[in-house]
C-alpha positions as CSV (number, residue, x, y, z in Angstrom):
1,M,-9.4,12.8,33.7
2,R,-10.0,9.0,34.1
3,L,-8.5,6.6,31.6
4,R,-9.9,3.2,31.0
5,R,-8.8,0.3,28.9
6,P,-11.3,-0.9,26.2
7,R,-12.7,-4.3,26.6
8,R,-10.7,-6.9,24.6
9,L,-14.0,-8.4,23.3
10,L,-13.7,-6.7,20.0
11,V,-15.4,-8.5,17.2
12,V,-12.3,-8.6,15.1
13,A,-13.9,-10.6,12.3
14,V,-16.6,-7.9,11.9
15,A,-14.0,-5.2,11.8
16,L,-12.0,-6.9,9.1
17,A,-15.1,-7.6,7.1
18,V,-16.0,-4.0,7.1
19,L,-12.6,-2.9,6.0
20,A,-12.5,-5.6,3.3
21,T,-15.8,-4.2,2.0
22,A,-14.2,-0.8,1.8
23,C,-11.4,-2.3,-0.3
24,G,-13.7,-3.6,-3.0
25,D,-12.5,-6.3,-5.3
26,D,-8.9,-4.9,-5.2
27,A,-8.5,-6.1,-1.6
28,S,-9.3,-9.8,-2.1
29,N,-5.6,-10.4,-2.2
30,A,-2.4,-8.6,-2.8
31,E,-2.3,-9.5,-6.5
32,T,-5.7,-8.0,-7.2
33,A,-4.7,-4.5,-5.9
34,D,-4.3,-2.2,-8.9
35,P,-1.9,0.6,-8.0
36,D,-0.8,1.0,-11.6
37,P,-3.9,0.8,-13.7
38,D,-4.0,0.5,-17.5
39,P,-4.3,4.1,-18.8
40,A,-6.7,2.9,-21.4
41,E,-9.2,1.9,-18.7
42,N,-9.5,5.4,-17.2
43,G,-9.2,7.6,-20.3
44,A,-6.0,9.3,-19.4
45,G,-2.4,8.1,-19.5
46,D,1.2,9.3,-19.1
47,D,2.9,10.6,-22.1
48,A,6.6,9.6,-22.5
49,D,7.6,13.0,-21.1
50,G,5.5,12.6,-17.9
51,S,2.6,14.8,-18.8
52,V,-0.9,13.7,-18.4
53,A,-3.3,13.4,-21.4
54,A,-6.7,15.0,-20.9
55,V,-10.0,13.3,-21.6
56,G,-12.2,13.9,-24.5
57,D,-11.7,17.1,-26.5
58,C,-9.5,18.8,-23.9
59,S,-6.0,19.0,-25.3
60,A,-3.1,17.3,-23.4
61,A,-1.5,19.3,-20.6
62,S,2.2,20.0,-21.1
63,A,4.9,18.3,-19.0
64,F,5.7,20.1,-15.8
65,E,8.9,22.1,-15.7
66,P,10.2,23.7,-12.4
67,D,10.2,27.2,-14.0
68,V,7.0,26.9,-15.9
69,D,3.5,27.1,-14.5
70,A,1.5,23.9,-14.5
71,V,-1.1,23.8,-17.2
72,L,-4.8,23.0,-16.8
73,C,-7.1,21.9,-19.6
74,D,-9.7,24.6,-19.2
75,P,-13.1,22.9,-18.5
76,L,-14.8,26.3,-19.0
77,D,-13.7,26.5,-22.6
78,P,-17.0,26.1,-24.5
79,D,-15.2,23.9,-27.1
80,A,-13.8,21.6,-24.4
81,D,-15.3,18.4,-23.0
82,P,-16.9,19.5,-19.7
83,A,-17.0,16.1,-18.2
84,E,-13.5,15.1,-17.2
85,F,-9.9,16.2,-17.7
86,A,-6.5,15.7,-16.2
87,V,-4.2,18.2,-14.6
88,T,-0.4,18.4,-15.0
89,R,1.2,16.4,-12.3
90,I,4.6,17.0,-10.7
91,S,6.4,13.7,-11.0
92,S,7.5,12.0,-7.8
93,T,11.1,11.0,-7.3
94,E,12.2,7.4,-8.0
95,R,12.1,4.5,-5.7
96,E,15.3,4.4,-3.6
97,D,17.4,1.4,-3.0
98,V,16.9,1.4,0.8
99,P,15.5,-1.2,3.3
100,S,11.7,-1.2,3.4
101,A,9.8,-0.7,6.7
102,L,6.7,-1.8,4.8
103,D,8.3,-5.3,4.6
104,D,9.9,-5.2,8.1
105,A,9.9,-2.1,10.3
106,R,12.1,-3.7,13.0
107,Q,15.3,-3.9,10.9
108,D,18.5,-3.0,12.8
109,V,19.5,-0.5,10.1
110,F,16.6,1.8,11.1
111,E,16.7,4.4,13.9
112,P,14.3,3.4,16.7
113,A,10.6,3.7,15.7
114,L,8.6,6.6,17.2
115,I,5.7,4.4,18.2
116,D,5.3,0.9,19.7
117,L,5.3,-1.3,16.6
118,D,3.4,-4.0,18.6
119,R,0.4,-1.7,18.4
120,V,0.6,-1.3,14.6
121,L,-2.2,-3.7,13.7
122,S,-3.3,-5.2,10.4
123,G,-6.6,-3.7,9.3
124,G,-7.2,-6.7,7.0
125,P,-6.3,-5.4,3.5
126,P,-2.7,-5.8,2.1
127,P,-0.6,-2.7,1.2
128,D,-2.5,-0.8,-1.5
129,G,-5.6,-3.0,-0.9
130,I,-7.4,0.3,-0.4
131,P,-5.8,1.9,-3.5
132,A,-4.7,5.5,-3.5
133,I,-5.7,7.6,-6.5
134,D,-2.5,8.5,-8.4
135,E,-4.0,9.9,-11.6
136,P,-6.9,12.0,-10.4
137,L,-9.4,13.2,-13.0
138,F,-11.5,16.3,-12.5
139,Q,-14.5,18.1,-13.8
140,S,-15.7,21.7,-13.3
141,A,-18.1,22.3,-10.4
142,A,-20.7,23.6,-12.9
143,S,-20.8,20.3,-14.7
144,V,-21.3,18.0,-11.7
145,D,-24.7,16.4,-11.4
146,W,-24.0,13.4,-9.3
147,L,-23.5,14.9,-5.8
148,A,-26.4,15.7,-3.4
149,A,-26.6,19.3,-2.0
150,G,-25.8,18.3,1.6
151,E,-23.2,15.7,0.7
152,A,-19.8,16.2,2.3
153,V,-16.7,17.1,0.3
154,L,-13.2,17.9,1.3
155,A,-12.6,21.6,0.3
156,F,-8.9,22.4,-0.4
157,E,-7.7,25.8,-1.5
158,L,-4.1,26.6,-2.4
159,G,-3.0,29.7,-4.3
160,D,-5.8,30.6,-6.7
161,E,-7.0,27.0,-7.0
162,A,-9.9,25.3,-5.2
163,R,-10.7,21.6,-5.4
164,A,-13.4,19.4,-3.9
165,Y,-12.7,15.8,-3.1
166,P,-16.0,14.1,-2.4
167,I,-16.0,11.9,0.6
168,Q,-18.1,9.3,-1.3
169,I,-14.9,8.7,-3.2
170,M,-12.3,9.3,-0.4
171,T,-14.0,6.7,1.8
172,W,-13.1,4.0,-0.7
173,H,-9.6,5.3,-1.6
174,E,-8.4,7.4,1.4
175,L,-5.4,9.0,-0.4
176,V,-5.1,11.2,-3.5
177,N,-1.6,12.1,-4.8
178,D,-2.3,15.4,-6.6
179,T,-0.7,18.6,-7.7
180,V,-2.4,21.9,-6.8
181,A,-1.1,25.3,-7.6
182,D,2.3,23.8,-8.7
183,V,2.6,22.1,-5.3
184,P,2.7,18.3,-5.0
185,V,0.1,17.4,-2.3
186,T,-1.5,14.3,-0.8
187,I,-5.1,14.6,0.3
188,S,-5.9,12.0,2.9
189,Y,-9.1,10.8,4.7
190,C,-9.3,8.2,7.4
191,P,-12.9,7.1,8.0
192,L,-12.0,5.1,11.2
193,C,-10.8,8.2,13.0
194,N,-12.9,10.6,11.0
195,S,-10.1,13.0,10.0
196,A,-8.9,14.6,6.8
197,L,-5.5,16.2,6.2
198,A,-3.6,17.7,3.3
199,Y,0.2,17.3,3.1
200,D,2.9,18.9,1.1
201,R,4.7,15.9,-0.5
202,R,8.0,17.7,-0.8
203,L,10.6,16.6,1.7
204,G,14.1,18.0,1.0
205,D,15.1,16.9,-2.5
206,R,12.4,14.2,-2.5
207,I,8.9,14.4,-3.9
208,L,7.0,11.6,-2.2
209,D,3.8,9.9,-3.0
210,F,1.8,7.8,-0.6
211,G,-0.1,4.5,-0.5
212,T,-2.1,2.7,2.2
213,S,-0.1,0.2,4.2
214,G,-3.2,-1.8,5.3
215,R,-2.3,-1.2,8.9
216,L,-3.7,0.9,11.7
217,Y,-2.3,2.7,14.7
218,N,-4.7,4.1,17.3
219,S,-7.4,3.1,14.7
220,S,-5.9,5.5,12.3
221,M,-4.5,4.8,8.9
222,V,-0.8,4.1,8.6
223,M,0.5,5.3,5.2
224,Y,3.8,4.5,3.5
225,D,5.8,6.5,1.0
226,R,6.7,4.7,-2.2
227,Q,10.2,6.2,-2.4
228,T,11.6,4.6,0.7
229,E,8.7,2.6,2.0
230,S,8.9,4.2,5.4
231,L,5.7,4.2,7.5
232,W,3.8,7.4,8.4
233,T,0.9,8.1,10.6
234,H,-2.0,9.8,8.8
235,Y,-3.0,11.7,11.8
236,D,0.0,13.9,12.0
237,G,2.0,13.3,8.8
238,T,5.0,12.0,10.7
239,S,7.3,9.1,9.6
240,V,7.3,6.7,12.5
241,A,9.4,3.9,11.2
242,G,12.0,3.3,8.4
243,V,14.6,5.3,6.6
244,L,12.7,8.6,7.1
245,V,11.8,8.1,10.7
246,G,11.3,11.4,12.4
247,A,10.5,13.3,9.2
248,E,7.4,15.5,9.3
249,L,5.3,16.8,6.4
250,E,4.1,20.3,6.2
251,T,0.3,20.4,6.3
252,F,-2.3,22.7,4.8
253,P,-5.8,23.7,6.0
254,I,-8.6,21.6,4.6
255,S,-12.3,21.7,5.5
256,T,-15.2,19.3,5.3
257,I,-18.2,21.2,3.8
258,S,-21.3,20.5,1.9
259,W,-21.2,20.1,-1.9
260,E,-23.8,22.9,-2.1
261,D,-21.5,25.3,-0.2
262,F,-18.5,24.4,-2.3
263,R,-20.3,24.9,-5.6
264,E,-21.7,28.2,-4.4
265,I,-18.3,29.5,-3.1
266,H,-16.2,28.1,-6.0
267,P,-18.4,27.7,-9.1
268,D,-15.2,27.5,-11.2
269,G,-13.6,25.0,-8.8
270,L,-12.5,21.4,-9.7
271,V,-14.1,18.3,-8.5
272,L,-12.5,14.8,-8.3
273,T,-14.5,12.4,-10.4
274,R,-15.5,8.8,-9.8
275,N,-13.2,7.8,-12.7
276,T,-10.4,6.8,-10.4
277,G,-8.5,4.3,-12.5
278,H,-9.6,1.5,-10.3
279,R,-12.4,-1.0,-10.3
280,A,-15.7,0.8,-9.6
281,R,-16.7,0.9,-5.9
282,D,-20.2,1.6,-4.7
283,Y,-19.6,5.3,-4.6
284,G,-22.2,7.1,-2.6
285,T,-22.6,4.3,-0.1
286,N,-20.9,4.2,3.3
287,P,-19.2,0.8,4.1
288,Y,-19.0,2.0,7.7
289,G,-22.8,2.6,8.1
290,G,-23.7,3.7,11.7
291,Y,-20.1,4.3,12.6
292,D,-20.7,7.9,13.5
293,N,-22.0,7.0,17.0
294,A,-20.5,8.9,19.9
295,E,-20.8,5.9,22.3
296,G,-19.6,3.4,19.8
297,R,-16.3,1.6,19.9
298,P,-13.5,2.3,17.4
299,F,-12.4,-0.6,15.2
300,L,-9.2,-2.3,16.4
301,Y,-8.4,0.4,18.9
302,D,-6.2,-1.1,21.6
303,G,-5.3,2.1,23.5
304,E,-6.8,3.8,26.5
305,F,-10.0,5.8,26.4
306,D,-10.1,9.3,27.9
307,D,-13.5,9.4,29.7
308,R,-13.8,13.2,29.5
309,L,-15.9,12.6,26.3
310,P,-17.4,9.6,24.7
311,P,-14.9,7.8,22.4
312,K,-16.4,8.8,19.1
313,E,-17.8,12.2,20.0
314,R,-16.9,14.6,17.2
315,V,-14.5,17.5,18.1
316,V,-12.9,20.4,16.3
317,V,-9.2,20.5,17.2
318,V,-6.4,23.1,16.8
319,R,-2.9,21.7,17.2
320,D,0.5,23.2,17.8
321,D,3.9,21.5,17.7
322,D,5.0,22.9,21.1
323,E,1.8,23.1,23.1
324,P,-1.2,20.8,23.9
325,A,-4.0,20.7,21.4
326,V,-7.2,22.5,22.1
327,S,-10.6,20.9,21.2
328,I,-14.2,22.0,21.0
329,P,-17.0,19.4,21.1
330,L,-19.0,19.6,17.9
331,V,-22.3,19.4,19.7
332,D,-21.4,22.7,21.5
333,L,-20.3,24.4,18.3
334,I,-23.4,23.3,16.4
335,A,-25.5,24.7,19.2
336,A,-23.7,28.0,19.4
337,G,-22.8,28.5,15.7
338,V,-19.7,30.6,16.8
339,I,-17.3,30.0,19.7
340,E,-14.3,32.3,20.4
341,F,-11.4,30.7,22.3
342,E,-7.8,31.1,23.1
343,A,-5.3,28.6,21.7
344,H,-1.5,28.8,21.6
345,G,-1.3,32.5,22.3
346,R,-3.9,33.5,19.7
347,R,-7.5,34.5,19.9
348,L,-9.4,32.2,17.5
349,V,-13.0,31.7,16.4
350,A,-14.6,28.4,15.4
351,V,-17.8,28.4,13.3
352,N,-20.3,25.8,12.2
353,D,-22.7,26.2,9.3
354,R,-25.7,24.0,8.9
355,G,-26.3,21.7,6.0
356,T,-23.5,19.1,5.7
357,A,-24.4,15.4,6.2
358,S,-22.3,13.1,8.2
359,P,-20.6,10.7,5.8
360,L,-20.3,8.0,8.5
361,D,-23.8,7.8,9.8
362,H,-26.2,6.4,7.2
363,R,-25.6,3.7,4.7
364,Q,-26.2,6.3,2.0
365,I,-23.6,9.0,2.5
366,A,-25.9,11.9,1.5
367,E,-28.5,10.9,4.1
368,G,-26.4,11.2,7.2
369,Y,-27.5,13.5,10.0
370,D,-26.7,17.2,9.7
371,Q,-23.2,17.6,11.3
372,G,-22.8,21.0,9.7
373,A,-19.5,22.3,8.3
374,S,-16.9,23.7,10.7
375,N,-13.9,26.0,10.4
376,V,-11.5,28.0,12.5
377,F,-10.2,31.5,11.8
378,L,-8.0,34.1,13.4
379,A,-10.5,36.2,15.4
380,E,-9.6,39.5,13.7
381,L,-9.9,41.2,10.4
382,D,-7.2,43.6,9.4
383,G,-6.2,43.8,13.0
384,V,-9.7,44.6,14.3
385,P,-11.3,41.9,16.5
386,L,-14.2,40.0,14.9
387,D,-17.7,39.9,16.4
388,L,-19.3,37.0,14.5
389,E,-22.8,35.6,14.7
390,R,-24.3,32.8,12.5
391,T,-27.1,33.9,10.3
392,D,-29.1,32.4,7.4
393,D,-26.6,34.0,5.0
394,G,-23.4,33.1,6.7
395,F,-21.4,34.6,9.5
396,L,-22.0,38.3,10.1
397,D,-19.2,40.3,11.6
398,R,-21.1,42.9,13.5
399,T,-18.0,45.1,13.7
400,S,-17.4,45.5,9.9
401,G,-20.9,44.7,8.7
402,L,-19.5,42.0,6.4
403,T,-20.9,38.5,6.1
404,F,-18.5,35.6,5.5
405,D,-19.0,32.1,4.2
406,V,-17.8,29.0,5.9
407,L,-14.5,29.1,4.1
408,G,-13.9,32.7,5.2
409,G,-14.7,34.7,2.0
410,D,-17.0,37.7,1.9
411,V,-20.3,36.6,0.5
412,A,-20.7,40.0,-1.2
413,G,-17.6,39.3,-3.3
414,S,-15.1,41.8,-1.9
415,D,-11.5,41.0,-1.2
416,A,-12.1,40.8,2.5
417,R,-11.2,37.3,3.8
418,L,-10.8,35.7,7.2
419,T,-7.5,34.0,8.0
420,P,-8.0,30.3,8.2
421,I,-6.3,28.3,11.0
422,E,-5.5,24.7,10.3
423,H,-7.9,22.5,12.2
424,L,-8.9,18.9,12.5
425,D,-12.4,17.5,12.5
426,T,-12.0,14.2,14.2
427,F,-13.3,11.7,16.8
428,W,-12.4,12.3,20.5
429,F,-10.7,9.0,21.0
430,A,-8.2,9.7,18.3
431,I,-7.0,13.2,19.4
432,A,-6.9,12.0,23.0
433,A,-4.7,9.0,21.9
434,F,-2.3,11.1,19.9
435,E,-2.3,14.1,22.2
436,P,-3.4,13.1,25.7
437,D,-2.9,16.6,27.1
438,V,-5.6,18.0,24.8
439,S,-7.9,20.5,26.5
440,I,-11.6,20.9,26.0
441,V,-13.0,24.4,25.5
442,G,-15.9,25.1,28.0
443,R,-15.6,21.7,29.8
C-alpha cells in the first residue's frame, strides 16, 4: 500500500460555497438557523405532556410512557388524513450543566480528545446551520407520489416497523432524531463521505439527540449531542471530545435502496416527508452535483490517500470493533451481483440489486447513474449455507429454492428471512482514513 498526501491546492472557497448551498437560507448566519421551529409552521407541535400532535384528521398520539407502547396515528385508517402524521417521540434528557466541547474542545477539564483537534475543520456553516430534523412527519408509502422509482432512500427496519428516509431530504438535513419501535434513534447521512448510519440514542441514563456541528474530520460530518455538547464522529458514532469522550453509540443496520424497492417490500411502511419544520430546500436536487466521481478529490480532506483504490471509489464495508474492516469495491459487486467472503470469523454474502440511482452524481438526484442497492447477510439460512445468484426477481438461493429481496425477505411472503449484517456504503478514502488496515476482497 502506498500513501500519498493530497495536494494542498484545494479550492476552499468552492468547497465552502457548496456546503453553504446545502444549508439553504438557515446557514447564512448562526441566527438564521432554525433548530426550534414554530410548531404552527409545520402542522405539528408538542403538547404540554410531550406528545406530538398529528396532522389533519389523524388524532394526536399519546405521550410516551416507559411501560406503554408508542402510539402511531394509523395512516391506513380510511378516515385518517393519508398525507402526513406524527409519531410519538421519546423525549431526550435535559441539557446538562457541563462544559461545552462545541464551544471549546480543548478545555483542561476534558479527558484528552481521541482525534487531532487541529484536523477538525470548519465546513463553513455554523452549528445547526445544516438543521437536523427533530420533529419528523411521515406518510404511508402507499400515499407517496413525489419520489421517482429509482430514487435512493435510506431503509431502516426495527422491530415490526419500517421507515424510508429519502436522500433528497437527508442531503439537506443530514440528521433525523426519531423514535422507531419504542427506541430513540438518530438516522444520519453524510454526503461528503457517502455514508449512512443509524444510532441508538440511549447512553446509560441519557437519551441524546444530535445536531450538526458545522465541522468535518476526514471530510466526514462531526455531530454534537445537545445534552453535553460533546463532539462525535458520524462515521463510527464515537464521542471524540468533551464530557462524553470515549463513549460509543450502538448502531443498527441501515441500507440505501430504491424507492421502488422500499414501496414494494414495505407497502405499509412510513416515509419521511418534505415537511421538515425548516425553510424549504430544493428537495430533489443535489447540491453536490458530480461529486460521485471515483477520481475526484474529497472536500476539505487533509489526510493521506490510500492508493489501493481511487479516493472516491464506492465500497461496501463490514466492520468489527476488534479486527480490521473488510471492503468490497462496488464496481466488483455490481458486476457479480453476489460475492461471498470471509470477515471476522464469519462467512458472509454481499449482494447488489439493480435500479437505485446515485444521489451524488447528477444535479437531479433521481437521474444519477445506476449504483444499485447493496446489502450484506450471513451466508446461511437456518444453518444451511446459502447459494445465491442474482435474478430478475431478486436473489435466488439455489439450495432452498427461495428468492429473497435486497432487504433479505422472501419475495413469496414466507417467514424465511436472511440475517442482515451491519454494513457501510461509503467512499474508499473515508474507510481508509478511519480504518487504515482495511482489506479489499479480491484485490
